MMTF fields as JSON, N, C-alpha, C and O atoms, coordinates in Angstrom:
{
  "mmtfVersion": "1.0.0",
  "mmtfProducer": "UNKNOWN",
  "numBonds": 463,
  "numAtoms": 464,
  "numGroups": 116,
  "numChains": 1,
  "numModels": 1,
  "chainsPerModel": [1],
  "groupsPerChain": [116],
  "chainIdList": ["A"],
  "bondAtomList": [4, 2, 8, 6, 12, 10, 16, 14, 20, 18, 24, 22, 28, 26, 32, 30, 36, 34, 40, 38, 44, 42, 48, 46, 52, 50, 56, 54, 60, 58, 64, 62, 68, 66, 72, 70, 76, 74, 80, 78, 84, 82, 88, 86, 92, 90, 96, 94, 100, 98, 104, 102, 108, 106, 112, 110, 116, 114, 120, 118, 124, 122, 128, 126, 132, 130, 136, 134, 140, 138, 144, 142, 148, 146, 152, 150, 156, 154, 160, 158, 164, 162, 168, 166, 172, 170, 176, 174, 180, 178, 184, 182, 188, 186, 192, 190, 196, 194, 200, 198, 204, 202, 208, 206, 212, 210, 216, 214, 220, 218, 224, 222, 228, 226, 232, 230, 236, 234, 240, 238, 244, 242, 248, 246, 252, 250, 256, 254, 260, 258, 264, 262, 268, 266, 272, 270, 276, 274, 280, 278, 284, 282, 288, 286, 292, 290, 296, 294, 300, 298, 304, 302, 308, 306, 312, 310, 316, 314, 320, 318, 324, 322, 328, 326, 332, 330, 336, 334, 340, 338, 344, 342, 348, 346, 352, 350, 356, 354, 360, 358, 364, 362, 368, 366, 372, 370, 376, 374, 380, 378, 384, 382, 388, 386, 392, 390, 396, 394, 400, 398, 404, 402, 408, 406, 412, 410, 416, 414, 420, 418, 424, 422, 428, 426, 432, 430, 436, 434, 440, 438, 444, 442, 448, 446, 452, 450, 456, 454, 460, 458],
  "bondOrderList": [1, 1, 1, 1, 1, 1, 1, 1, 1, 1, 1, 1, 1, 1, 1, 1, 1, 1, 1, 1, 1, 1, 1, 1, 1, 1, 1, 1, 1, 1, 1, 1, 1, 1, 1, 1, 1, 1, 1, 1, 1, 1, 1, 1, 1, 1, 1, 1, 1, 1, 1, 1, 1, 1, 1, 1, 1, 1, 1, 1, 1, 1, 1, 1, 1, 1, 1, 1, 1, 1, 1, 1, 1, 1, 1, 1, 1, 1, 1, 1, 1, 1, 1, 1, 1, 1, 1, 1, 1, 1, 1, 1, 1, 1, 1, 1, 1, 1, 1, 1, 1, 1, 1, 1, 1, 1, 1, 1, 1, 1, 1, 1, 1, 1, 1],
  "groupList": [{"groupName": "MET", "atomNameList": ["N", "CA", "C", "O"], "elementList": ["N", "C", "C", "O"], "formalChargeList": [0, 0, 0, 0], "bondAtomList": [1, 0, 2, 1, 3, 2], "bondOrderList": [1, 1, 2], "singleLetterCode": "M", "chemCompType": "L-PEPTIDE LINKING"}, {"groupName": "VAL", "atomNameList": ["N", "CA", "C", "O"], "elementList": ["N", "C", "C", "O"], "formalChargeList": [0, 0, 0, 0], "bondAtomList": [1, 0, 2, 1, 3, 2], "bondOrderList": [1, 1, 2], "singleLetterCode": "V", "chemCompType": "L-PEPTIDE LINKING"}, {"groupName": "GLU", "atomNameList": ["N", "CA", "C", "O"], "elementList": ["N", "C", "C", "O"], "formalChargeList": [0, 0, 0, 0], "bondAtomList": [1, 0, 2, 1, 3, 2], "bondOrderList": [1, 1, 2], "singleLetterCode": "E", "chemCompType": "L-PEPTIDE LINKING"}, {"groupName": "ILE", "atomNameList": ["N", "CA", "C", "O"], "elementList": ["N", "C", "C", "O"], "formalChargeList": [0, 0, 0, 0], "bondAtomList": [1, 0, 2, 1, 3, 2], "bondOrderList": [1, 1, 2], "singleLetterCode": "I", "chemCompType": "L-PEPTIDE LINKING"}, {"groupName": "GLY", "atomNameList": ["N", "CA", "C", "O"], "elementList": ["N", "C", "C", "O"], "formalChargeList": [0, 0, 0, 0], "bondAtomList": [1, 0, 2, 1, 3, 2], "bondOrderList": [1, 1, 2], "singleLetterCode": "G", "chemCompType": "PEPTIDE LINKING"}, {"groupName": "PHE", "atomNameList": ["N", "CA", "C", "O"], "elementList": ["N", "C", "C", "O"], "formalChargeList": [0, 0, 0, 0], "bondAtomList": [1, 0, 2, 1, 3, 2], "bondOrderList": [1, 1, 2], "singleLetterCode": "F", "chemCompType": "L-PEPTIDE LINKING"}, {"groupName": "GLN", "atomNameList": ["N", "CA", "C", "O"], "elementList": ["N", "C", "C", "O"], "formalChargeList": [0, 0, 0, 0], "bondAtomList": [1, 0, 2, 1, 3, 2], "bondOrderList": [1, 1, 2], "singleLetterCode": "Q", "chemCompType": "L-PEPTIDE LINKING"}, {"groupName": "LYS", "atomNameList": ["N", "CA", "C", "O"], "elementList": ["N", "C", "C", "O"], "formalChargeList": [0, 0, 0, 0], "bondAtomList": [1, 0, 2, 1, 3, 2], "bondOrderList": [1, 1, 2], "singleLetterCode": "K", "chemCompType": "L-PEPTIDE LINKING"}, {"groupName": "ARG", "atomNameList": ["N", "CA", "C", "O"], "elementList": ["N", "C", "C", "O"], "formalChargeList": [0, 0, 0, 0], "bondAtomList": [1, 0, 2, 1, 3, 2], "bondOrderList": [1, 1, 2], "singleLetterCode": "R", "chemCompType": "L-PEPTIDE LINKING"}, {"groupName": "THR", "atomNameList": ["N", "CA", "C", "O"], "elementList": ["N", "C", "C", "O"], "formalChargeList": [0, 0, 0, 0], "bondAtomList": [1, 0, 2, 1, 3, 2], "bondOrderList": [1, 1, 2], "singleLetterCode": "T", "chemCompType": "L-PEPTIDE LINKING"}, {"groupName": "ASN", "atomNameList": ["N", "CA", "C", "O"], "elementList": ["N", "C", "C", "O"], "formalChargeList": [0, 0, 0, 0], "bondAtomList": [1, 0, 2, 1, 3, 2], "bondOrderList": [1, 1, 2], "singleLetterCode": "N", "chemCompType": "L-PEPTIDE LINKING"}, {"groupName": "ASP", "atomNameList": ["N", "CA", "C", "O"], "elementList": ["N", "C", "C", "O"], "formalChargeList": [0, 0, 0, 0], "bondAtomList": [1, 0, 2, 1, 3, 2], "bondOrderList": [1, 1, 2], "singleLetterCode": "D", "chemCompType": "L-PEPTIDE LINKING"}, {"groupName": "LEU", "atomNameList": ["N", "CA", "C", "O"], "elementList": ["N", "C", "C", "O"], "formalChargeList": [0, 0, 0, 0], "bondAtomList": [1, 0, 2, 1, 3, 2], "bondOrderList": [1, 1, 2], "singleLetterCode": "L", "chemCompType": "L-PEPTIDE LINKING"}, {"groupName": "SER", "atomNameList": ["N", "CA", "C", "O"], "elementList": ["N", "C", "C", "O"], "formalChargeList": [0, 0, 0, 0], "bondAtomList": [1, 0, 2, 1, 3, 2], "bondOrderList": [1, 1, 2], "singleLetterCode": "S", "chemCompType": "L-PEPTIDE LINKING"}, {"groupName": "TYR", "atomNameList": ["N", "CA", "C", "O"], "elementList": ["N", "C", "C", "O"], "formalChargeList": [0, 0, 0, 0], "bondAtomList": [1, 0, 2, 1, 3, 2], "bondOrderList": [1, 1, 2], "singleLetterCode": "Y", "chemCompType": "L-PEPTIDE LINKING"}, {"groupName": "ALA", "atomNameList": ["N", "CA", "C", "O"], "elementList": ["N", "C", "C", "O"], "formalChargeList": [0, 0, 0, 0], "bondAtomList": [1, 0, 2, 1, 3, 2], "bondOrderList": [1, 1, 2], "singleLetterCode": "A", "chemCompType": "L-PEPTIDE LINKING"}, {"groupName": "CYS", "atomNameList": ["N", "CA", "C", "O"], "elementList": ["N", "C", "C", "O"], "formalChargeList": [0, 0, 0, 0], "bondAtomList": [1, 0, 2, 1, 3, 2], "bondOrderList": [1, 1, 2], "singleLetterCode": "C", "chemCompType": "L-PEPTIDE LINKING"}, {"groupName": "PRO", "atomNameList": ["N", "CA", "C", "O"], "elementList": ["N", "C", "C", "O"], "formalChargeList": [0, 0, 0, 0], "bondAtomList": [1, 0, 2, 1, 3, 2], "bondOrderList": [1, 1, 2], "singleLetterCode": "P", "chemCompType": "L-PEPTIDE LINKING"}, {"groupName": "HIS", "atomNameList": ["N", "CA", "C", "O"], "elementList": ["N", "C", "C", "O"], "formalChargeList": [0, 0, 0, 0], "bondAtomList": [1, 0, 2, 1, 3, 2], "bondOrderList": [1, 1, 2], "singleLetterCode": "H", "chemCompType": "L-PEPTIDE LINKING"}],
  "groupTypeList": [0, 1, 2, 3, 3, 4, 5, 6, 7, 8, 9, 10, 9, 11, 4, 2, 11, 5, 10, 1, 12, 12, 3, 6, 4, 9, 3, 2, 12, 3, 7, 13, 13, 2, 9, 4, 10, 5, 14, 15, 13, 1, 8, 8, 15, 13, 3, 9, 16, 9, 5, 11, 11, 8, 0, 16, 8, 6, 12, 3, 4, 9, 6, 12, 17, 4, 7, 3, 2, 7, 1, 17, 16, 2, 2, 14, 6, 5, 15, 3, 17, 4, 9, 2, 2, 1, 1, 9, 12, 10, 18, 15, 14, 7, 14, 13, 15, 2, 17, 15, 9, 15, 2, 2, 18, 1, 5, 6, 17, 2, 7, 2, 0, 6, 2, 15],
  "groupIdList": [1, 2, 3, 4, 5, 6, 7, 8, 9, 10, 11, 12, 13, 14, 15, 16, 17, 18, 19, 20, 21, 22, 23, 24, 25, 26, 27, 28, 29, 30, 31, 32, 33, 34, 35, 36, 37, 38, 39, 40, 41, 42, 43, 44, 45, 46, 47, 48, 49, 50, 51, 52, 53, 54, 55, 56, 57, 58, 59, 60, 61, 62, 63, 64, 65, 66, 67, 68, 69, 70, 71, 72, 73, 74, 75, 76, 77, 78, 79, 80, 81, 82, 83, 84, 85, 86, 87, 88, 89, 90, 91, 92, 93, 94, 95, 96, 97, 98, 99, 100, 101, 102, 103, 104, 105, 106, 107, 108, 109, 110, 111, 112, 113, 114, 115, 116],
  "secStructList": [7, 5, 3, 3, 7, 7, 7, 3, 3, 3, 3, 7, 6, 6, 1, 7, 3, 3, 3, 3, 7, 7, 3, 3, 7, 7, 7, 3, 3, 3, 3, 7, 1, 1, 1, 7, 7, 3, 3, 3, 3, 7, 7, 7, 7, 7, 7, 7, 7, 7, 7, 7, 2, 2, 2, 2, 2, 2, 6, 6, 6, 7, 7, 5, 1, 1, 3, 3, 3, 3, 7, 7, 7, 7, 7, 3, 3, 3, 3, 7, 6, 6, 1, 1, 7, 3, 3, 3, 3, 1, 7, 7, 3, 3, 3, 3, 7, 1, 7, 1, 1, 1, 1, 6, 6, 1, 7, 7, 7, 1, 2, 2, 2, 2, 2, 7],
  "xCoordList": [0.854, -0.102, 0.41, 1.022, 0.458, 1.152, 0.063, -1.029, 0.663, -0.271, -0.754, -0.465, -1.009, -0.851, -0.191, -0.343, 0.275, 0.732, 0.651, 0.669, 0.574, 0.473, -0.037, -0.785, 0.47, 0.068, 0.984, 1.219, 1.322, 2.02, 1.756, 1.176, 2.169, 1.777, 2.968, 4.047, 2.76, 3.659, 3.387, 2.333, 4.284, 4.01, 4.671, 5.74, 3.54, 4.092, 5.124, 5.524, 5.474, 6.22, 5.621, 6.195, 4.426, 3.145, 2.903, 1.982, 3.626, 3.341, 2.17, 1.964, 1.119, -0.033, 0.491, 1.329, -0.354, -0.312, -0.979, -1.75, -0.782, -1.218, -0.623, 0.451, -1.693, -1.014, -0.145, -0.552, 0.233, 0.97, 0.495, 0.439, 0.035, 0.125, 1.286, 1.338, 1.854, 3.26, 2.377, 1.291, 3.297, 3.395, 3.856, 4.901, 3.601, 4.761, 4.672, 3.446, 5.027, 5.19, 5.709, 6.108, 5.518, 5.636, 7.357, 8.27, 7.242, 8.807, 9.627, 9.105, 10.533, 11.344, 12.595, 12.919, 13.995, 15.132, 16.022, 15.922, 16.605, 18.631, 19.519, 19.823, 20.166, 21.238, 22.935, 23.417, 23.39, 24.101, 25.03, 24.746, 25.938, 26.793, 28.597, 29.682, 28.529, 29.552, 29.628, 30.791, 29.055, 28.573, 28.237, 28.669, 27.461, 26.774, 25.515, 24.913, 25.155, 24.151, 22.893, 22.93, 21.749, 20.529, 19.926, 20.328, 19.143, 18.609, 16.661, 16.297, 15.981, 14.82, 14.299, 14.84, 13.381, 13.547, 11.705, 10.817, 11.627, 10.365, 11.252, 12.258, 10.222, 10.107, 8.959, 7.979, 9.25, 8.195, 8.734, 9.859, 7.17, 7.115, 6.109, 6.019, 5.552, 4.577, 4.153, 4.884, 2.511, 1.852, 0.841, 0.132, 0.966, 0.192, -1.46, -1.876, -2.206, -3.799, -4.498, -3.87, -5.958, -6.427, -7.377, -8.362, -7.254, -7.839, -7.264, -6.236, -8.219, -7.824, -7.447, -7.514, -6.603, -6.558, -6.93, -6.357, -8.381, -9.204, -9.461, -9.608, -9.651, -9.573, -8.379, -8.134, -7.418, -6.162, -5.633, -4.805, -6.451, -5.754, -6.961, -6.658, -8.152, -9.269, -8.516, -8.257, -8.2, -6.818, -6.146, -5.739, -5.563, -4.381, -4.43, -5.38, -3.707, -3.93, -4.938, -5.382, -5.429, -5.86, -5.17, -4.31, -5.289, -4.609, -4.908, -6.087, -3.779, -3.64, -3.212, -2.27, -4.037, -3.111, -1.699, -1.588, -0.928, 0.413, 1.387, 1.366, 2.604, 3.839, 4.671, 4.537, 5.749, 6.715, 7.999, 8.542, 8.5, 9.899, 10.912, 10.598, 11.739, 12.841, 13.662, 13.997, 13.91, 13.603, 14.907, 14.951, 15.792, 16.853, 16.573, 15.652, 17.256, 16.987, 18.496, 19.448, 18.522, 19.996, 20.508, 19.561, 21.845, 22.338, 21.758, 21.705, 21.394, 21.598, 21.764, 21.497, 22.194, 22.889, 21.997, 21.081, 21.853, 21.467, 21.727, 22.427, 21.099, 21.494, 20.626, 19.424, 21.376, 20.73, 20.296, 21.061, 19.196, 18.285, 19.325, 19.887, 19.554, 19.935, 21.38, 21.789, 22.545, 23.224, 24.118, 23.626, 25.402, 25.632, 26.836, 27.936, 25.882, 26.248, 25.477, 24.266, 26.48, 25.695, 26.051, 27.096, 24.849, 25.649, 24.918, 23.994, 25.621, 24.897, 24.018, 24.787, 23.308, 22.315, 21.52, 21.179, 21.315, 20.906, 19.723, 19.377, 18.911, 17.893, 16.662, 16.816, 15.526, 14.535, 13.186, 13.224, 12.25, 10.661, 9.765, 9.486, 9.359, 7.803, 7.014, 7.302, 5.479, 4.247, 3.966, 3.991, 3.777, 3.296, 2.103, 1.977, 1.285, -0.56, -0.587, -1.29, 0.749, 0.718, 0.455, 1.265, -0.221, 0.107, 1.376, 2.027, 1.478, 2.879, 2.459, 3.427, 1.272, 0.646, -0.836, -1.371, -1.654, -2.279, -3.116, -4.271, -3.127, -4.697, -4.258, -5.331, -3.606, -3.725, -4.818, -4.892, -5.53, -6.452, -7.509, -8.454, -7.649, -9.252, -8.76, -7.819, -9.349, -9.109, -9.446, -10.478, -8.863, -9.656, -9.429, -8.468, -10.299, -9.715, -9.898, -10.481, -8.999, -8.715, -9.836, -10.155, -10.867, -12.31, -12.686, -13.121, -12.886, -13.605, -13.09, -13.876, -11.582, -11.091, -11.465, -11.752, -11.19, -11.489, -12.794, -12.871, -14.27, -15.495, -15.342, -15.605, -14.853, -15.455, -15.09, -15.6],
  "yCoordList": [-1.451, -0.409, 0.909, 0.953, 2.556, 4.038, 4.313, 3.746, 5.736, 6.488, 8.094, 7.642, 8.845, 10.48, 10.876, 10.3, 11.574, 12.759, 14.139, 15.15, 14.48, 15.817, 16.038, 15.274, 17.147, 17.473, 18.809, 19.527, 18.937, 20.176, 20.512, 19.717, 21.748, 22.555, 22.634, 22.919, 22.292, 22.048, 23.069, 23.693, 23.4, 23.855, 22.791, 22.2, 22.892, 22.121, 23.041, 24.063, 22.757, 23.154, 24.67, 25.732, 24.361, 25.189, 26.453, 27.222, 26.692, 27.58, 27.392, 28.306, 26.104, 25.591, 24.866, 23.966, 25.565, 24.451, 23.061, 22.47, 22.667, 21.084, 20.869, 21.261, 20.039, 19.325, 17.686, 16.982, 17.391, 16.199, 15.821, 16.629, 14.245, 14.023, 13.38, 12.153, 13.733, 13.093, 11.575, 11.34, 11.09, 9.12, 8.878, 9.503, 8.039, 7.435, 6.173, 6.121, 4.938, 3.57, 3.076, 3.843, 1.6, 1.693, 1.739, 2.109, 1.217, 1.404, 0.418, -0.502, 0.527, -0.339, -0.589, 0.587, -1.526, -1.581, -1.616, -2.146, -1.109, -0.775, -0.735, 0.126, -2.027, -2.149, -1.203, -1.226, -0.548, 0.541, -0.588, -1.755, 0.14, -0.987, -0.106, -0.648, 0.898, 1.638, 1.151, 1.362, 0.488, 0.62, -0.557, -0.93, -1.343, -2.523, -2.646, -3.698, -1.293, -1.227, -0.757, 0.279, -1.484, -1.432, 0.571, 1.202, 1.031, 2.408, 2.158, 1.228, 2.905, 2.942, 3.899, 5.003, 3.751, 4.173, 4.41, 3.87, 5.249, 5.018, 5.595, 6.302, 4.811, 5.604, 6.522, 6.479, 7.302, 8.544, 8.745, 8.526, 9.379, 9.813, 10.811, 11.674, 10.908, 11.966, 11.325, 10.621, 11.764, 11.275, 12.535, 13.123, 12.708, 13.563, 13.415, 12.492, 14.715, 14.333, 15.159, 16.101, 15.278, 15.979, 16.84, 17.378, 17.034, 17.863, 18.923, 19.092, 20.149, 21.153, 20.684, 19.523, 22.342, 22.211, 20.931, 19.982, 21.796, 20.818, 19.752, 19.147, 18.957, 17.232, 16.914, 15.877, 18.009, 17.016, 16.854, 16.05, 18.15, 17.998, 17.091, 16.017, 17.184, 15.899, 14.519, 13.759, 14.38, 12.483, 12.395, 11.284, 13.969, 13.476, 12.669, 12.964, 11.386, 9.855, 9.162, 8.111, 9.421, 8.054, 7.231, 7.703, 5.809, 4.213, 4.052, 4.026, 3.887, 2.993, 1.915, 1.611, 0.738, -0.238, 0.254, 1.104, -0.794, -0.906, -0.558, -0.636, -0.003, -0.001, 1.04, 1.252, 1.809, 2.322, 1.755, 1.071, 1.849, 0.861, 1.563, 2.378, 1.529, 1.705, 1.349, 0.197, 2.41, 2.064, 2.829, 4.055, 2.079, 2.863, 4.116, 3.995, 5.208, 6.483, 6.812, 6.05, 7.995, 8.143, 9.102, 9.678, 9.516, 9.593, 11.344, 12.013, 11.571, 12.976, 13.413, 12.585, 14.678, 15.888, 15.358, 14.952, 15.133, 15.174, 15.895, 15.45, 16.863, 17.23, 17.162, 17.427, 16.734, 15.976, 16.811, 17.089, 17.271, 18.231, 18.381, 17.352, 19.378, 19.895, 19.826, 20.208, 19.105, 19.241, 20.018, 20.59, 19.645, 20.711, 19.776, 20.101, 18.214, 16.93, 16.938, 17.156, 16.581, 16.09, 14.835, 14.19, 14.607, 12.63, 12.676, 13.427, 11.503, 11.607, 10.366, 9.618, 10.019, 9.109, 8.629, 9.37, 7.229, 6.143, 5.612, 4.764, 6.306, 5.5, 6.304, 7.524, 5.849, 7.625, 5.898, 4.67, 6.937, 6.248, 6.586, 7.689, 5.405, 5.548, 4.489, 3.553, 5.411, 4.193, 3.033, 3.078, 2.286, 0.73, 0.252, 0.044, 0.181, -0.105, -1.308, -1.755, -2.326, -3.645, -4.015, -3.423, -4.656, -4.625, -5.394, -6.134, -4.886, -5.874, -6.716, -7.27, -7.082, -8.132, -8.716, -7.898, -9.79, -10.173, -9.404, -9.553, -8.611, -8.16, -6.374, -5.804, -5.937, -4.657, -4.533, -3.473, -5.512, -4.849, -4.181, -4.184, -3.282, -3.12, -1.581, -1.439, -0.967, 0.756, 1.352, 2.022, 1.278, 1.971, 2.952, 2.829, 4.523, 5.955, 5.135, 4.128, 6.244, 5.959, 6.191, 5.341, 7.4, 7.234, 6.241, 5.813, 5.324, 4.128, 3.166, 2.22, 2.853, 2.122, 1.666, 0.665, 3.285, 3.927, 3.374, 2.681, 3.856, 3.032, 1.094, 0.167, 1.146, -0.373, -0.979, -2.057],
  "zCoordList": [-0.25, 0.029, 0.168, 1.235, -0.715, -0.777, -0.064, -0.056, 0.863, 1.292, 0.361, -0.747, 0.197, -0.226, 1.24, 2.317, 1.05, 2.574, 1.461, 2.163, 0.1, 0.444, -1.043, -1.652, -1.486, -3.416, -3.448, -2.476, -4.408, -4.987, -6.306, -7.046, -6.726, -7.844, -8.601, -8.082, -10.313, -10.69, -12.008, -11.892, -13.458, -14.228, -15.335, -15.487, -15.933, -17.87, -18.613, -18.056, -19.622, -20.509, -20.854, -21.094, -20.784, -21.723, -20.592, -20.865, -19.421, -18.688, -17.823, -17.025, -17.809, -16.873, -16.0, -16.055, -14.79, -14.131, -13.571, -14.327, -12.625, -12.355, -11.089, -10.632, -10.518, -8.87, -8.666, -9.589, -8.343, -8.446, -7.173, -6.246, -7.038, -5.844, -4.784, -4.875, -4.189, -3.373, -2.425, -1.895, -2.606, -1.913, -1.275, -1.094, -0.58, 0.211, 0.379, 0.289, 0.578, 0.474, 2.29, 3.167, 2.376, 3.781, 3.874, 3.136, 5.054, 6.094, 5.4, 4.771, 5.463, 4.751, 5.297, 5.461, 5.896, 6.656, 5.372, 4.266, 5.775, 4.701, 5.432, 6.258, 5.066, 5.696, 5.052, 3.919, 6.184, 5.443, 3.938, 3.67, 3.351, 2.491, 3.461, 3.251, 4.192, 4.97, 5.948, 6.292, 6.845, 8.338, 8.747, 9.838, 8.034, 8.365, 9.212, 9.426, 9.719, 10.77, 10.076, 9.413, 10.196, 9.462, 9.829, 10.807, 8.972, 9.156, 8.656, 7.937, 9.072, 8.409, 7.437, 7.491, 6.562, 4.749, 4.621, 5.281, 3.701, 3.011, 2.022, 2.088, 0.598, -0.874, -0.808, -0.064, -1.669, -1.72, -3.342, -3.79, -4.245, -5.533, -5.845, -4.972, -6.547, -7.106, -8.458, -9.154, -8.803, -9.765, -10.03, -9.214, -11.111, -11.719, -10.979, -10.279, -11.436, -11.444, -11.863, -12.345, -11.921, -12.493, -11.276, -11.782, -9.909, -8.591, -8.763, -9.42, -7.873, -7.461, -6.608, -6.204, -5.902, -4.917, -3.376, -2.84, -3.199, -2.391, -2.463, -1.401, -3.867, -3.858, -3.358, -2.743, -3.668, -3.052, -2.088, -1.659, -1.522, 0.632, 0.732, 1.251, 0.418, 1.299, 1.241, 2.174, -0.258, -0.195, 0.545, 0.884, 1.354, 2.472, 3.331, 4.056, 3.834, 4.538, 3.397, 3.861, 2.071, 1.779, 1.17, 0.426, 1.259, 0.961, -0.146, -0.502, -1.052, -2.497, -2.482, -1.75, -3.608, -3.245, -4.612, -5.495, -4.101, -5.121, -4.222, -2.993, -5.272, -4.518, -5.303, -6.508, -4.292, -5.427, -5.843, -4.976, -6.742, -7.338, -7.798, -8.666, -7.58, -7.887, -9.324, -9.601, -10.118, -11.575, -12.382, -12.472, -12.863, -13.532, -14.514, -15.322, -14.486, -15.64, -15.974, -15.807, -16.44, -16.638, -15.583, -15.047, -15.041, -13.934, -14.334, -15.367, -12.873, -12.663, -11.255, -10.384, -10.885, -9.613, -8.999, -9.714, -7.537, -6.49, -4.908, -3.998, -4.93, -3.552, -2.525, -2.567, -1.433, -0.189, 0.767, 1.691, 0.721, 1.744, 2.992, 3.367, 3.527, 4.64, 4.983, 6.079, 3.598, 3.981, 2.155, 1.182, 2.479, 1.106, 0.142, -0.304, 0.056, -0.653, -1.562, -1.538, -2.841, -3.92, -4.237, -4.158, -4.649, -5.288, -6.505, -6.818, -7.329, -8.875, -8.534, -7.931, -8.58, -9.281, -10.651, -11.573, -10.553, -11.731, -11.886, -12.707, -10.808, -10.266, -10.361, -10.409, -10.396, -10.067, -9.131, -9.2, -8.408, -7.282, -8.365, -8.834, -8.68, -9.857, -8.883, -8.137, -9.474, -8.689, -9.32, -10.55, -8.943, -9.721, -8.759, -7.553, -9.909, -9.011, -8.623, -7.717, -9.788, -8.728, -7.494, -6.78, -6.871, -5.388, -5.284, -6.022, -3.971, -3.683, -2.689, -2.169, -2.151, -1.663, -2.046, -2.794, -1.811, -2.82, -1.834, -2.233, -0.684, 0.24, -0.884, -1.084, -1.23, -1.905, -3.181, -3.803, -3.474, -4.915, -4.565, -5.354, -3.033, -3.577, -2.733, -1.952, -3.014, -3.035, -1.769, -1.788, -0.731, 0.478, 1.153, 1.912, 1.18, 1.703, 3.193, 3.596, 3.769, 5.228, 5.784, 6.616, 5.564, 6.628, 6.343, 7.412, 5.442, 5.328, 5.837, 5.895, 6.461, 6.318, 8.322, 8.979, 8.582, 10.328, 10.826, 11.841, 9.738, 10.466, 10.266, 11.032, 9.005, 9.601, 10.689, 10.996]
}
C-alpha cells in the first residue's frame, strides 16, 4: 500500500499549473554498505492528477493499492537536503499499481477503513 501524504503545484512546458499527489510507501529496513547497520526508510514519489487544491487536500491520508518501485534512469545530480553534499544517482522512484501483496487489490480511503 502507498499513502497520499500531500500535494504540490507544478508547471508544465506550456506554463500551465497542475497538481501532483505526493505518495509514500511503507517502512523498509536498509543495511548500510559502509557501516553494516540497519536504518529505516520509506520510498516517496509523485503522481500527476487532474484534481484541484481542495480535492488534493481531502485525499491526504488515503491509501492506494500498489507500491513504489526503484527504476533505472539516466544519471543526474541530487543535492541531499540539509547538507551541502551532491550525489550522482541513476535511479528514480515510480508508482506501480501492481499490489505489493495479495491483500492490496481493493482501494480503501482512510476514512472508510476507520469506520469499518
